[in-house]
N, C-alpha and C positions, 0 to 999 in steps of 0.2 A: 604451351604451358598456361597462357592467359585464359584459353577456353576451359582448360581443366580446372583452374581456380576461379573461373567466372569473373575475369577482369577484362576491362576494355583494352584492346590492343590497337596501337597506332600503325602497325604494319612494318615498322622499322626492324632491323636485325642487328643487335638485339633491340627489342622494343623498349619504350620508356618505362612501362610498368614492370617488366622483369628486371631492368636495371635498378629501378627505385627500390624494389623489394628483394633484390639480390636472388632472383630465381634463375635457374638455368633456362635460357630462352630457347625453346624448341617449338617446332610446328609440325603437327601431324594432320594430314588431310582427313576429313571426316566425310561420311556418306552425305549425299545431297540432302540438304535440309528441306523441310516443308516450306512452302511459300508463306511468307509472313502475312499476317492479317493486315488488311488495308486500313489506312488511317481513318476511313469512314466508320470503322467499327469501334473506334475509341471516342468516348464522349469528349467534346471540345473542352468542357469545363475541367475534366480530369487531366487532359493533356496540358492545358494552360497552367493548372495548379502544379503539376509535376515539373514543368519548365521553371516556374518561379522558385520552387523548392530547390531545384538543381542549381539555379543561378545564385540563390542566397547562400546555399551550402558552399558553393565554389568561392564566393567572396570571403566567407568566414575562414575557409581553409587557407586562402592566400594570406590573409591577415595573421592567422595563427603561425604559419610557417615563417612569415617575416619577423615575428616577435621571437621566434625560437633560436636561441644561440646554439642549442645542440644540433639543430637541423642545418644550420648555415654551412658548416664545413662540408657536409654531404652535397649541398646545392652548389657550392663553389667547386668541389671536386668534379661534379657532373659537367660543369662548363669546361673544366680543364682537360679531363680524361674520363669519360663515363665508365671505362673498364676498370679504373683504379681508384674510383671515388671512395672515400672512407664511409663506413657505415654511420647511420644516425646513432650517436652515442655521446654520453656526457663525458667527453675526454678530459676536460679540465673543470668538471663540476665542483670538485674539491681536491684537496691534497692527497686524499686516500690514506690517512694515517692509520686506519684500523681495517681489519678484514671483517666481513659480515659474520656475526656470531651464529653458530649452529645450536639450535635448541632441540632437546630430546622430545620425541612424541610418545604418547601412550599408544598402545597397540589395540585396535578395536577387536582383533581376534582373541585377545585375552579378556575382553569385557563380556562378549556374548558369543554364543555358538552360531554356526551357520544356519541351523534350523530356526533359532530365535531371530536372526537377522532377516530371514525370508518371511517370517510371520509379521514382523514389524514393518517390513517393506510393503507387504500386502495391505496393511492398515493405511500406510501412507498413500499408496496408489489409489485406494478407495476413497479416502477423505480429502486429501490435500491436492493431489495431482489433477483432478478434474477442474479445479479452479485456478491453480497456479502451475500450469503445465510447462515446466522448464526442463524436465528430464525425459529421456527416452527410456520407456520401461524395459525394452529389450536390452539396451545398452547397460541399464542398471543391473539386470539379472546376470549379464556377462561379467560385470565387474565383481558381483558377489561371488560368482563361481571361481573366478581367477584369484580373488583375495583369499578365500578359505582353502584353496588348493595349495597356497604357499603362505601359511599363517604368520611367518616370521618377517615377511617383506612389508615394511611400512611404506605406503605410497601416498602421494598428494591427493589422490581420489578418496582417501579415508575420510576427509572432511565431509564429503557428500554422504558417504555411508553412515557416518555418525549422525549427521543431520537428519537423514531419512529415518534412522532407527529412533532417534529422540522424538521426532514428530509422530512416528508410528505409535510409540508408547503413549504420548500425550493424547492422541486422537483415537486410541483403540477402543474407548468405551469401557475399559476394564481398569483395574488398579494398575498404577504405573509400574513399569519394569524396574526391578531393583537397581539396575545400573543406568537408569535414564540420566541422572545427574552426571555420572561419570562420562557418558556419551557426549553430553553437552560440553563438558570440560575438554574432552578429547578433540572435538571439532574446533573449539576455541583455540586450543594449542596449535592446531594445524593452520588455522586461518590467521592468527596473529602474525605469522611469518610472511603471509602473502602481501601484507602491506609494505614490507621492506625488501621483499625478494627481488632478485634481478630478473627472474623469469615469472611472468604472470600468465596463467592459462585460463581458458574459458570456464573450465569446471570450478575454478576458484570463485568466479562470479555466481555460479549455481549454488555453491556451498554457502556463500554469504547471503543469498536470498533465503535459503532454508533457515539460517540462523536468525534472520530478521523476522521471519514468520513465527519461529518459536518464541522469540523475545516479545513480539507483539501479542502473543497469546498468553504469556505468563509473567512478564516483567514490567518494570516501570517505564513510563514514556521516554525518559532520557536514554535508556539502554536500547530500546527499539529504534529510536531516531538515529542514534550514533551508528548502529548496525546498518540501517538503510542508507545513510550517507556513505559509509565505507563501501557498501555494495555499488553505489553509483560511481565512486572513484575507481573501483576495479573495472566496472563496465567501460568507463572512458579509457582506462589504461590499455585494455585489449581492443579498443576501437570498435566495440559492438554497437555504438550509437551512430555509426556511419554506414551508409551503403558501400559495399566493396568498391564499386566503380567511382565513388566520390571520397575514398579514404584519404585522409591527410597524411602527409609525410611525417609529421611530428609524432605519430603513434607507431612508426615502423619498428622501433626498438623493442616495443612490448606487445604489439598487436598479435593476436592468436588467430591464424587463418586455417586452423587444422580441422574445423568442423563446418557443417553446412550452414548456409545463410539463414534458414528457417529457425534453427536453434539460436543463433545470434539475435534474431529479431525478438524471439520470445523472451530471451534473457533481458534485453534492453527494455522492452515495454513492461514486463512484470516488475522489474526493479524500479522503473519510473513510477508506476502506480503505487507501489509500497512507499517509496520515499516521499512522493507528493502528498498522499493521504495522511501518512504519519506526521509529516511536517505541518500540514494545515491543522490537523486536530491538536497538535501539541503547541501550535503557535510559534513555530520555528521556520527558519529559511530552509528551502530545499536545494538540492544540488542539480544544476542544469548545465550539462556539458555544451560547449559551443560546437557549431557546425553539425547539428543533428540532421541526419538524412536517412535514418533507418526506416525502412518500410514496415507496414503493419504485417503481423503474421497471418497465416492462412488458417481458416477454421478447420477443425478436425471432428470426427465423429466422437460423441460422448466426451467432448472436451469443451469447457465453458470459458477458456482463457480469453477468447476474442470477445465474449460478452462482458468480461471484466474490463477489458480495454475500452469497450464502448461506453461503459459507465464512467470510466476515467475521463474520456474525451468530453463528456457532458459536464463533469465536475470542473473542468478547466475554465468554464464560464464563471465559476465562483472564485477564481484566483483573487487573493486579497489585493494584488496590484492592479486589478481591473476595476475601474469606476463605472459599474454597470447601472443601467436604469431598471426600473421595476419591470418593464416589458421584456427585458432580456432574461430576468429570473423566471418570469412566467413562461417564457418560451422554453427555458431549460426544464421547468417542471413538466411541460407537455412532452418533451423528449424523454424525460425519465419515465413518465407513465407509458410511453409508447413501446418501451422495452418489455419483451416477454421473456422472463427469466425462469429457468427450471431448477436451479440450485438454491437451496435455502440461504447459504452464505451470501450469495449475490443479492437475494431478495432483501436481506438485512442491510446490505450496502445501498441498495436502491431506496429503501425507506429512510436510511440515515441521510442520504443526499436530499430527499424531500424535506426533512426537518431542517437541514442546513439552509435550504432555499428560503424557508419561512423565516429563519433568524436573519438572513440577509435582507429580506423584505422589511422586517421590523426596523432595521437600522436606517432604512430610507425614510422612516416616519410617514409612510403612505397608508391610505385606507385599503387594507387588504380585502378584496371582494369575498363574499360568502362562498362563491364557487371555488376559489383557490383554497380557502380553508377546508372545505369539504373534501377536495382532492388530496390535500396534505394529510388529513385525518384518515382517509381511506388507505393511503399508502402506509401510514403509521400502523394501522391495524393489521395490514398484511405482514408487516415486520414483526409484530407481536406473535402472530401465528407461526412464522418461521423460527423465531427465537424459542418458542415452546417446543417445536419439533426437534430442533438441534439440541436443546437441553435434555430432552428425553432420550436422545441418541447419544448423550454424553460426548458431544462434539463441541469443545470449548472455543468456538469462534468468538473473537473479542466483542462483537456487537450483541452477543446474547445478553449481556448485562447492560451494555451502553444504550441500546435501542429502547428498551422499556423505560429506563430512567429518563432519558431525554424526551421521550414521547409524553410521559406524565407531566413533566415540567412545561412542555409546550401546550398541552391541554389546559393546564392552569392559566397559562399566559393568554391563550385565546379567550377564555372566560365567557363562553356562551353556554346556553342550556345544553346544546348538543355536545360540545366539547367536554363539559363536566360529566355528562352521562357516560363517557368512555373511560373515565378515571377508574371506576370500580372494576371493570373487567381487566384493565391494564394492571392495576394493583394485584389482582388475583393471579394474573400470569406471573408477575414479578415474584410473588410469594412462593409460587410453585417452583420457579427456577431457583430461588434461594434454598428451598428444602432439598432440591436435587443436588446442588453443589455444596452447600453448607460450608462455605469458606468465610473467613473474617472479612474479606473484601466485599463479597456480595451482601453479607449481613449489614455492613456499614452503609452500603448503597441503599438497601431497603429502609433502614432506619432514617436515613437522610430524606428520602423522598416522602416517607410517611409523615415526617415532621413538617415538610413543606405543605402537604395537604392539610395537616392540622392547623398550621398558621393561616392558610387560606380560608379554612372553615371559620376560624375565630374572627377574621376580618369580615366575613360575610355576616356573621351573627351580630357584630357591632354595628354594621351598616343597617341591619334590620331593626335594631334597637333605636337607632337615630330616626328612622322612618316612622316607627310606631310612636315614639315620643312626639314627633311633629304632628301626628294626628290627634294627640291628646292635649295640645296647646289650646288654651282658651283666653281670649282677650289679650293676646301677646304674652301671656304668662305660661311658664312650663310647669306642669304638674310634677310632683315627686315621682321618681322612678319606682316602678313596681318592684316588689320584693322578688319577683320572678325573673328580674333582669339577668341574662346569662353572665356568668363570671368568665374570667380568662380560662381557656381550655387547658386541661392538664395533658401535656404531651411528654410526660416523664418517660413513658415507655419508648417513645420514639427517639428522644435525645439522650437517653441513658443517664439522666441526672437523678438527683434525690429530692429535688424540690419542684413545685409546680412552676410552669412558665407563665409569668405575668407580663402582659403586653401593655404599653402605654395607650391612653385613649386615642391619641392621634396617630397610631401605628398605621403605616401604609407601605406595603411591600413594593419595591421598584422592580418590576419584572424586566423592564428594558435593561437595567444595569446588570441584573442577574444573568440574563441570557447572552448579553454581549461580552461579558468578561470571559477571558480565555482560561478556564480551569479544566485541565485534563484529568478529571476525576477517574475516568475509566478508559483512558486511552491505552 
C-alpha cells in the first residue's frame, strides 16, 4: 500500500505509515526494479541541499505535532495500541451545540449549455492554462461530459467548472458571456462552504486558485488578496505544501491523497506565487505554511508554469523582510535578464520585477550605475511591447495597465535624457491600450500619468527660467523677467478640473516619496 501511495515504508507489519494514515497495510511483490542510479550521478550540492531541507522539515513537523492537541490522542493511542488508536480529530474542540448548516448551490447546468461550457473551457485552456497549469485538460473534459450527462446532480467540482467558464468568458477576446457574473457567484457559493467544511478536497484548492486569478484580473486589491490567502489555507489543510514522505500527522484529518504528486506540487507553487505577489504589491502579509517540503513541479511541453515559478524564486530576493545590499539586487536583475520567456503574461511579470528592483535600489540611496539603468529601461520596453500585444488580443492580464503606468513613473524618476526619450513611446502605448479597453479605471490611470508628466515638464521649465535669469544678471543685480517667462502649465485636461493648475515657485516633486509609498493603484 505504501508503494501504491508513494509513501516511505519502515518494513513493519502493519507499517507505521499505514497505521498513521489508517490504510489497510498490504504488500504486493513487484517485478525487479531497475538498478538505482549511483550517488555519483547526483550533484553533491543538490544532495546536501535536499538533506538540509528534509532535516528542517522534520524538525518543524515534530514541533507542530507537539503543539497539536488534536494529534496528541492519536500519538498516545499509538503508544498504547497501534491497532486501536483514535483518529486525528478535534474530539473536544468545542461542545458541538450546532450542526453545520447546509447551503443551497446554484446549478451550473442551468446557467450555460454543454456547448457553451466547452467553448469557454477552450478559451481558458488557450489563455490561462499555459501560465497557471493547475488542471488536467483531459480530466476537465471528463468532468464536463459527466456533469452535463446528469444536469441535476450538483457536485463539489462545480466550483472548478464555474471558475473555468468565468475565466474563459473574461479572456475570450469577445463580449462577456451573459451569465459570467452568475458563474462567478455560483463558484463563490460553492467555495464559501469549503472554508468550514469537514471534508476538504484537492480540487477545492484548484477552484480557489481560479477565483484568485479572476479577482486579480477584475476586482480590488483587497478581494484578490483575501482570495489568495484563503487559497493558501486550503493548500495547507490538504497538506499539499509537504512532500508525501515528510507529511505531518497534524494534517491527516483533512489531507487529500487522492491525486498524483505532480498535481499537488503545481497547486502549491502556483498558489504560493499568487499569494506572495499579490501580498507584496498590496503591501500586506502573505500566508506561509510551516514545514514546507513540497518539491518543484516538472516542466511540460507548451506549459510555462515552471517559468512562472522561476520568476517567483528570483522575486523572493526582494522579500520586504530581507535587508539586502545593492549587489544582491543587481544580481537579481542579472537573473531576471537571463530568463528567456515565451508568453507575454510572463514577460510583463519579468518587466515588473525589473521595475521593482529599481525601486528597491532607490531606497538604498545608492548611485545606480548607468549600466543598471539601461538594463532596467530595456526590460521596461519589452514589457510595453508585451502589454500592447495582449491588449490587442483582448487578454486582460493585470499588468497590461500596471506596467506602462509604473514604467512611465520610473522614467521620470530616472530623469536622464535617455529615460525621458522613452516617455513619448510609452505614453503612446498607454493611450492605445486605453482606447482598446475604454474603462473608467484605465482612463483614470492615463489621466494621472499624463498629469505627472505635465508637472515634470513645468518643473523643468521653471528650472530653465532660473538658469536663463542667472545668465542675465549684471553686477550682482537681477534684471526684470522677460514677458516671455513661461507660466504655470495648464493641465486641466489631465486632472479633470475646471481651473488651471498653478504651482508655487519653490515646487519640487519628491520622487523618492512617491515611488516608495505603497499605493496599489492598479493591483
